[in-house]
C-alpha positions in Angstrom: -95.8 -19.0 -200.4 -95.0 -15.6 -199.2 -93.2 -14.2 -196.2 -96.5 -13.1 -194.8 -97.9 -16.7 -195.0 -94.8 -18.0 -193.3 -95.2 -15.4 -190.5 -98.8 -16.4 -190.1 -97.8 -20.1 -190.0 -95.2 -19.3 -187.4 -97.8 -17.5 -185.2 -100.1 -20.5 -185.5 -97.3 -23.0 -184.6 -96.3 -20.9 -181.6 -99.9 -20.8 -180.3 -100.2 -24.5 -180.8 -96.8 -25.1 -179.2 -95.6 -27.1 -182.1 -91.9 -26.5 -181.4 -90.4 -28.5 -184.3 -92.5 -26.4 -186.7 -91.6 -23.2 -184.9 -87.9 -24.0 -185.2 -88.1 -24.7 -188.9 -90.2 -21.6 -189.7 -87.9 -19.3 -187.6 -84.9 -20.7 -189.5 -86.5 -20.2 -192.8 -87.6 -16.6 -192.0 -84.1 -15.8 -190.8 -82.6 -17.1 -194.1 -85.1 -15.0 -196.0 -84.1 -11.9 -194.0 -80.4 -12.6 -194.5 -80.9 -12.9 -198.3 -82.8 -9.6 -198.3 -79.9 -7.9 -196.4 -77.4 -9.4 -198.9 -79.5 -7.7 -201.6 -79.6 -4.4 -199.8 -83.3 -4.5 -199.1 -84.5 -5.6 -202.5 -87.7 -7.5 -202.6 -87.3 -11.3 -203.1 -89.1 -13.1 -205.9 -90.7 -16.5 -205.9 -87.6 -18.1 -207.4 -85.5 -16.6 -204.5 -87.9 -18.0 -201.9 -88.0 -21.4 -203.6 -84.2 -21.5 -203.6 -84.0 -20.6 -199.9 -86.5 -23.3 -199.0 -84.6 -25.9 -201.0 -81.3 -24.9 -199.4 -82.9 -25.1 -195.9 -84.4 -28.5 -196.7 -81.0 -29.7 -197.9 -79.2 -28.4 -194.8 -81.7 -30.1 -192.4 -81.6 -33.3 -194.4 -77.8 -33.6 -194.3 -77.7 -32.5 -190.7 -80.1 -35.3 -189.8 -77.9 -37.8 -191.7 -74.7 -36.5 -190.1 -75.9 -36.6 -186.5 -77.2 -40.1 -186.9 -80.0 -39.4 -184.4 -82.7 -40.6 -186.8 -82.2 -42.1 -190.2 -84.7 -40.5 -192.7 -87.4 -42.8 -193.9 -87.6 -43.7 -197.6 -90.5 -41.3 -197.9 -88.4 -38.4 -196.5 -85.6 -39.3 -198.9 -88.1 -39.3 -201.8 -89.5 -35.9 -200.8 -86.0 -34.5 -200.4 -85.0 -35.7 -203.9 -88.2 -34.1 -205.4 -87.4 -30.8 -203.6 -83.8 -30.5 -204.4 -82.6 -30.5 -208.0 -79.7 -32.9 -208.8 -76.3 -31.2 -208.6 -77.3 -28.7 -206.0 
């Protein structure tokens, strides 16, 4: 996964009008840009990108739980537990 791939996915999602996917990809790309600014323009490695994706997954998961709009299914909980290391 690279930033270019994410941008291409965003373009495809926008053309297909898949708004939930657009929102997620925009948030992810913004988080990546913010990290790059924090590092004063330094290129981000794969480990950095993976950490950002995990953080975004964790934030969205907990936000979904806290709003109570829709309880995550057992499958979503399993995927979440596989994506986020214990203790994070």
